[in-house]
N, C-alpha and C positions, 0 to 999 in steps of 0.2 A: 200585401201581407195578410189581408183579411181572408182571401181565398185559401191561402196556405193553412192558416189556423182552422178555417172551416173544414177543410179536407181532413186534416189530422183529427179534429174533434169528432167528425162524422164516423170515424173508425172506433170511437170510444176512448181515444187517448187524450191525455191532458196536455194543453198548451198554455203556458203562462205568458200573457200579453201585458207588456208594460210600456210606459212612455216616460219621457224625461219631465214632462209638465202635466199638471192636472187637467188642463184644457185638452191636450192631445189625448190623454187617457180616456176622457169622456167619449171620444169618437171611435174608440176601439171596443169591439164586443168583448166583454169580460175584462176590460182594461183597468189597470191601476197604475199609480205612479211607481216608478222603480224604487223610490225611497220607501214607499208604503209596503210594497210586495216583499222586498228583500231586506227590510229593516236597515237600510243604508243610513249611516249617520248624516245629519244635516251639515256638519262641518267635517270634511274629509282631508286626510293628508296621505303621504306615501305609505303609512303603516296601518291605515284604517282597515277595519273588518266590519262586516254586517253582524247584526245581533240575531243570528240563527243558531240555536243550540242543536247539537247532533241528534238528540232524541225528541225533538219537538215536532208538532204537527206540520209546521212549515218545512222542516227538513224532510219529512216524509213526502210532502207534496212536491217539493223540488226533485226529490229522488224519483218519484213516479212520472214526472213530466217528461214528455218526449221531446219538447222543444220550448225554448224561451225566445220570444220575439220582443225586441226592444225598439220602439219607434222614437224618433227624434234623438237618436244616439249622438249625433255630432255636437249637440249643444250641451252634453253632459261632460263634466270634467273627467279626465282619465283616471283620477284617483277613485271615482265611483266604480268604474269597471274593474280596477285592480282590487278594490275591497271585495267586490262580488267574486272575483276569481279566487282570491285567497280563501274566502269563506266557503265557497263550493268545494274547493279542493279539500279543505279540512272536514267539512260536514259529510261529504260523500266518501271520504277515505274511511270513515267509521263504518260504512256500509259495504265498501269494496276497496281493499288496500291498493289496488293497482291504479287508482285514479289520482294519485298525489301529484304527478308531474304533467298531467294532461290539462290543457287550458279549461277553465271553468269546471274542473272536476269531471270532464268527459261529457258534460251537457252540451247539446247542440244549441248554439245561440245565434240568432239572426239579428243583425243590427241594421236598422233602416233609418231613413230620414234624408234630408237635403245635406249632402256632404260638402256643399259650398258654404254652409253655415258653420260657425265654430263657437267654442265656448270662450 
């Protein structure tokens, strides 16, 4: 995943690299925890959303990003992915109305990690 993000960044594009844990995020260039980057609530349920406001700097950053890379994805609860999906659909809809029904608001998301692990 590091070479993928390096290649895209070398073209001047934005890649958001996150991990499910703080330790894993330390080993990713430019990495942050998914909770920190996307303002995912610490306690999530089937209706949770992230705290990204449509006109915020974070919304603009996400909109400009060419790719989101999420390491250690298998250890994260599905409600975290669903919260990000709902939020990106809502936030990016304000910028482009045709993204409402596309997963993650049309953002390319690469999920990585050891899929033999589970939450």
